[in-house]
C-alpha positions as CSV (number, residue, x, y, z in Angstrom):
1,M,-19.7,-48.5,5.8
2,S,-22.7,-48.1,8.1
3,V,-22.6,-45.7,11.1
4,P,-23.9,-47.1,14.4
5,T,-27.1,-45.4,15.6
6,S,-25.5,-44.0,18.7
7,A,-22.8,-42.4,16.7
8,R,-25.2,-40.9,14.1
9,A,-27.0,-39.2,17.0
10,R,-23.8,-37.3,17.8
11,L,-23.0,-36.2,14.2
12,G,-22.7,-32.4,14.0
13,F,-22.4,-32.0,17.8
14,G,-18.7,-32.6,18.2
15,L,-16.9,-35.2,20.2
16,I,-18.1,-36.5,23.6
17,G,-16.1,-34.6,26.2
18,P,-14.4,-36.0,29.3
19,R,-16.6,-37.4,32.0
20,R,-16.4,-35.5,35.3
21,S,-18.2,-35.7,38.5
22,R,-21.0,-33.2,39.1
23,H,-20.3,-29.9,40.9
24,T,-22.1,-30.5,44.2
25,V,-21.6,-29.5,47.8
26,S,-23.0,-31.0,51.0
27,V,-25.6,-29.3,53.1
28,E,-22.9,-28.6,55.7
29,Q,-20.8,-26.7,53.1
30,L,-23.5,-24.3,52.0
31,A,-22.9,-21.9,54.9
32,S,-19.4,-21.3,53.6
33,M,-20.8,-20.0,50.3
34,A,-22.9,-17.2,51.9
35,L,-22.1,-13.6,50.9
36,P,-21.1,-11.3,53.7
37,V,-24.0,-9.0,53.1
38,G,-27.0,-9.0,55.4
39,D,-29.7,-7.3,53.3
40,D,-30.6,-6.1,49.8
41,G,-29.6,-2.6,48.9
42,M,-26.5,-0.5,48.6
43,V,-23.2,-0.9,50.6
44,I,-22.8,2.3,52.6
45,G,-19.5,1.3,54.2
46,V,-18.1,-1.2,56.7
47,D,-18.8,-1.8,60.3
48,A,-16.2,-2.0,63.2
49,E,-15.5,-5.7,62.2
50,G,-15.0,-4.8,58.5
51,R,-18.2,-6.3,57.4
52,P,-20.3,-4.6,54.7
53,A,-23.0,-2.3,56.0
54,V,-26.0,-2.4,53.7
55,L,-28.9,0.1,53.4
56,G,-32.1,-1.0,51.6
57,I,-33.1,2.4,50.3
58,N,-35.7,1.3,47.7
59,R,-38.7,0.1,49.7
60,P,-42.4,-0.5,49.1
61,T,-43.2,1.6,52.1
62,P,-42.3,5.3,53.0
63,Y,-38.8,5.6,54.2
64,D,-37.2,8.8,55.6
65,V,-33.5,9.2,56.4
66,T,-32.0,12.2,58.3
67,L,-28.3,12.7,57.9
68,I,-26.6,15.3,60.2
69,G,-23.3,15.4,58.4
70,G,-21.4,16.5,55.4
71,L,-22.2,16.9,51.7
72,W,-19.5,14.4,50.7
73,T,-21.4,11.5,52.5
74,A,-24.7,12.6,51.1
75,Q,-23.3,12.6,47.6
76,V,-21.7,9.1,47.9
77,L,-25.1,7.8,49.1
78,A,-26.7,9.4,46.1
79,L,-24.2,7.8,43.7
80,R,-24.7,4.4,45.2
81,A,-28.4,4.7,45.3
82,A,-28.3,5.5,41.6
83,A,-26.3,2.4,41.0
84,T,-29.2,0.3,42.4
85,G,-31.4,1.7,39.7
86,A,-33.1,4.5,41.6
87,R,-33.7,7.9,40.1
88,I,-32.1,10.5,42.3
89,V,-33.9,13.9,42.7
90,V,-31.8,16.6,44.5
91,E,-33.6,19.5,46.0
92,T,-31.0,22.1,46.8
93,G,-30.1,25.7,47.1
94,R,-26.5,25.1,46.0
95,A,-26.9,23.5,42.6
96,H,-23.3,24.3,41.8
97,A,-22.2,21.7,44.4
98,W,-24.2,19.0,42.7
99,T,-23.8,19.9,39.0
100,G,-20.6,17.9,38.4
101,L,-22.0,14.9,40.1
102,A,-25.3,15.0,38.1
103,Q,-23.3,15.3,34.9
104,A,-20.9,12.5,35.6
105,A,-23.4,9.9,37.1
106,G,-25.2,7.4,35.0
107,G,-22.7,7.1,32.2
108,G,-24.5,9.7,30.1
109,Q,-27.9,8.6,31.2
110,P,-29.9,11.3,33.2
111,C,-30.2,9.5,36.6
112,I,-29.7,12.5,38.9
113,S,-31.8,15.6,38.4
114,L,-31.5,19.0,40.3
115,H,-34.3,21.2,41.4
116,D,-34.5,24.4,43.4
117,V,-35.9,24.3,46.9
118,G,-39.6,23.9,46.8
119,R,-39.6,23.1,43.1
120,V,-39.6,19.3,43.0
121,P,-42.4,18.0,40.8
122,P,-44.2,14.7,41.4
123,Q,-42.0,11.8,40.5
124,G,-44.3,8.9,39.8
125,A,-42.2,6.4,41.7
126,S,-42.9,2.7,41.2
127,A,-41.3,-0.7,41.9
128,G,-39.8,-0.5,38.4
129,S,-38.6,3.1,38.8
130,P,-37.8,3.8,42.5
131,V,-36.9,7.4,43.5
132,V,-34.6,8.8,46.2
133,V,-35.2,12.5,47.0
134,V,-32.2,14.1,48.6
135,R,-33.1,17.4,50.4
136,D,-30.0,19.6,50.7
137,C,-31.9,22.7,51.9
138,G,-29.7,24.0,54.7
139,M,-30.3,24.3,58.4
140,R,-34.1,24.9,58.2
141,P,-35.4,22.8,55.3
142,P,-39.0,23.9,54.5
143,R,-41.8,21.5,54.3
144,G,-41.2,19.4,51.1
145,R,-43.7,19.3,48.3
146,V,-42.6,15.7,47.5
147,V,-42.6,13.4,50.5
148,S,-41.7,9.8,51.1
149,G,-44.1,7.1,49.8
150,P,-44.1,3.7,48.3
151,W,-40.8,3.3,46.3
152,Q,-39.9,6.9,47.1
153,S,-37.4,7.5,50.0
154,V,-36.4,10.9,51.2
155,V,-32.9,11.7,52.6
156,T,-32.7,15.1,54.4
157,L,-29.2,16.5,54.9
158,L,-28.5,18.8,57.8
159,P,-25.0,20.2,58.0
160,Y,-25.3,20.8,61.8
161,L,-27.8,20.2,64.6
162,S,-30.5,22.8,64.1
163,P,-33.9,23.6,65.6
164,A,-35.4,21.5,62.8
165,A,-33.3,18.4,63.8
166,P,-35.4,17.0,66.7
167,A,-38.6,16.7,64.6
168,L,-36.8,15.3,61.6
169,M,-35.0,12.8,63.7
170,K,-38.2,11.7,65.4
171,K,-39.9,11.2,62.0
172,A,-37.0,9.4,60.3
173,S,-36.8,5.6,60.0
174,L,-33.0,6.0,60.0
175,V,-30.7,8.8,61.4
176,G,-27.1,9.2,60.5
177,I,-24.8,11.3,62.7
178,Q,-21.3,12.4,61.8
179,R,-18.8,14.3,63.8
180,A,-20.3,17.0,66.0
181,S,-19.1,19.5,68.6
182,P,-19.2,18.2,72.3
183,D,-22.3,20.4,73.0
184,E,-24.1,19.2,69.8
185,A,-23.1,15.6,70.7
186,A,-24.7,15.9,74.1
187,Q,-27.9,17.3,72.6
188,I,-28.0,14.6,69.9
189,G,-27.4,11.9,72.6
190,R,-30.4,13.1,74.5
191,I,-32.7,13.3,71.4
192,A,-31.6,9.9,70.1
193,H,-31.3,8.2,73.5
194,L,-27.7,7.2,72.9
195,P,-25.6,5.5,75.5
196,T,-22.9,7.7,77.1
197,T,-20.0,6.0,75.2
198,A,-21.7,6.6,71.8
199,T,-22.5,10.2,72.7
200,Q,-18.9,10.9,73.7
201,A,-17.6,9.3,70.5
202,L,-19.5,11.7,68.3
203,S,-17.1,14.5,68.9
204,T,-14.1,12.4,67.9
205,L,-15.4,10.6,64.7
206,A,-13.1,10.6,61.7
207,D,-14.1,11.9,58.4
208,G,-16.3,9.4,56.6
209,V,-17.5,7.8,59.8
210,T,-21.3,7.9,60.6
211,L,-23.3,6.6,63.5
212,W,-26.4,5.1,61.9
213,C,-29.4,4.8,64.3
214,A,-32.6,2.9,63.7
215,E,-35.3,2.0,66.1
216,R,-33.5,-1.0,67.5
217,D,-30.0,-0.8,66.1
218,R,-27.0,1.6,66.3
219,Q,-23.9,1.1,64.2
220,F,-20.8,3.0,63.4
221,V,-20.0,2.7,59.7
222,M,-16.9,3.9,57.8
223,T,-17.7,4.9,54.3
224,Q,-14.8,4.1,52.0
225,A,-14.9,5.7,48.6
226,T,-14.1,3.8,45.4
227,D,-11.5,5.2,43.1
228,A,-14.2,6.5,40.8
229,E,-16.0,8.3,43.7
230,T,-12.7,9.8,44.9
231,G,-11.9,11.1,41.5
232,L,-15.3,12.7,41.3
233,L,-15.8,13.9,44.9
234,G,-12.4,13.9,46.4
235,G,-11.5,12.4,49.8
236,A,-13.9,11.9,52.7
237,R,-14.6,15.1,54.6
238,R,-17.1,16.3,57.2
239,M,-16.9,20.0,56.4
240,D,-17.6,21.6,53.0
C-alpha cells in the first residue's frame, strides 16, 4: 500500500494538531499590555499611587546619589542593585553592619565586597560589569579615591544632615531624604528648594519612606521589603 506524498512528509513528526487562530491583538489593545514600570533599572519602592518607582542605577555616564537616611534603606538599594547584575563595593567604617549582607547576597557568588574607608581599589567598571560604590563613611565622608564614572555609580549615605551635605547634594544627580528633625527639614528644604508642603512632611515620614529629588522631579517613595530582604535586614527603620 502506497503512502501519499503529503502523508510521507509528516512521518516521524507526529499527528497534525488542531487548527487554531493566531494569537494577535489589535493596535488599540497594545496599550493594555504595557508593564507598569517607567524605566529600566531596579524597583526602589512604590509612589503615592502605588505604581513602581524605578531607579536606573547602571548608566554609561557618571551618576552620584546622596541619601540622607538610614542604613536599612541603603542596604536594600545595594541588594537590588546587585540583582541587576552590578558589582557592589561598600566603603565603610562599620564593616560589621555589612558583613551578613555581603555573605548572604549573590547566592554564594561574591557580588558585594567590603573595604575600609579610603581603601577602595580601582574597579574597572564596564557595560558588561557595572559597579555601584556605596560610601557609608559617617557624617563627614572623606574625598573618595574611587569616584563616579561610566558604568560606575556612587551612593553616599549620610545618617543626618551634616556640614558635608550641601556640597554632596549639589553634586548629586539624585538626592534621597528620609525623616529628619524639623530644624534639619527646614535646612534641607532651603538647600533642595523644596516646596513648603514637602519640607514640612520630612519630619513626619514613616520608616521606609524617602523623598527622592532629581533636577526636575520630586517623588515620595515607600520602599517595601521582600520576604527575603526582611529575613536578612529586618523591618524598615530610619535609625540604626
